[in-house]
C-alpha positions in Angstrom: 47.9 -9.8 -63.1 50.5 -9.9 -60.9 51.2 -13.2 -59.0 52.0 -13.3 -55.7 53.4 -16.6 -55.1 53.6 -18.5 -51.6 55.4 -15.8 -49.8 52.6 -13.2 -50.8 49.7 -15.4 -49.8 51.3 -16.1 -46.4 52.0 -12.4 -46.0 48.5 -11.7 -46.7 47.2 -14.6 -44.6 49.6 -13.1 -41.6 48.2 -9.6 -42.0 44.4 -10.9 -42.0 45.1 -12.7 -39.0 46.8 -9.9 -37.3 43.9 -7.7 -38.0 41.4 -10.3 -36.8 43.3 -10.8 -33.7 43.8 -7.1 -33.2 39.9 -6.7 -33.5 39.2 -9.5 -31.0 41.5 -7.9 -28.6 39.6 -4.5 -28.7 36.3 -6.1 -28.5 37.6 -8.6 -25.5 38.8 -5.3 -23.7 35.8 -3.5 -24.2 33.5 -6.5 -23.1 35.7 -6.6 -19.9 35.1 -3.0 -19.2 31.6 -3.3 -19.7 31.3 -6.2 -17.7 33.1 -4.5 -14.8 30.6 -1.6 -14.9 27.9 -3.9 -14.9 29.0 -5.7 -12.1 29.3 -2.4 -10.0 25.4 -1.7 -11.1 24.3 -5.1 -10.2 26.0 -4.7 -6.6 24.3 -1.4 -6.2 21.0 -2.7 -7.0 21.6 -5.6 -4.7 22.4 -3.2 -1.9 19.4 -1.0 -2.7 17.1 -4.2 -2.8 18.5 -5.3 0.7 17.8 -1.9 2.0 14.2 -1.9 0.8 13.7 -5.2 2.3 14.9 -4.1 5.7 12.9 -1.1 5.4 9.6 -3.1 4.5 10.3 -5.5 7.5 10.7 -2.5 9.8 7.2 -1.3 8.4 5.8 -4.4 8.9 6.7 -4.5 12.6 5.1 -1.1 13.2 1.7 -2.2 11.3 1.7 -5.4 13.8 2.3 -3.1 16.7 -0.2 -0.8 15.8 -2.6 -3.3 15.1 -2.0 -4.9 18.5 -2.5 -1.5 20.1 -5.7 -1.1 18.2 -6.9 -4.4 19.4 -6.0 -3.8 23.1 -7.9 -0.3 22.7 -10.9 -2.0 21.2 -11.0 -4.7 24.0 -10.6 -1.8 26.7 -13.5 0.0 25.0 -15.7 -2.9 25.1 -15.1 -3.5 28.9 -15.7 0.2 29.6 -18.8 0.0 27.7 -20.0 -3.1 29.4 -19.3 -1.5 32.7 -21.2 1.5 31.8 -24.3 -0.4 30.5 -24.0 -2.4 33.8 -24.0 0.7 36.0 -26.9 2.3 33.9 -28.9 -1.0 34.5 -28.2 -0.9 38.3 -29.2 2.8 38.5 -32.5 3.1 36.4 -33.5 6.4 38.4 -30.1 8.0 37.9 -29.9 6.9 34.3 -33.1 8.4 33.3 -32.0 12.0 34.3 -30.1 14.3 32.3 -26.3 14.7 32.6 -25.5 18.4 34.0 -23.8 20.6 31.2 -20.8 20.6 33.3 -20.5 17.0 33.5 -21.0 16.6 29.8 -18.3 19.2 29.1 -15.9 17.5 31.4 -16.5 14.1 29.4 -15.4 15.8 26.0 
């Protein structure tokens, strides 16, 4: 069995250290590249999230506006119905007669 002496062991240790450092460098470069790609993905997802939140806020405003319009239409309909009921109550003779076909057609 050959003997290496101190120089041989030192050379083997330096070679092993060089291989380890080289491998660590490759892994470090790979992780840095992957990290940069992931940061780009995160930024894109954050931008998409902000766009979706803005769209949801706009949709919420539209829903609120439509609800207000529906409520106003309901109030107007109730007022018109009350006015019609009062007019019918004040004119029972007229209200008991059928409406002419032309009047019904005009109301549609």
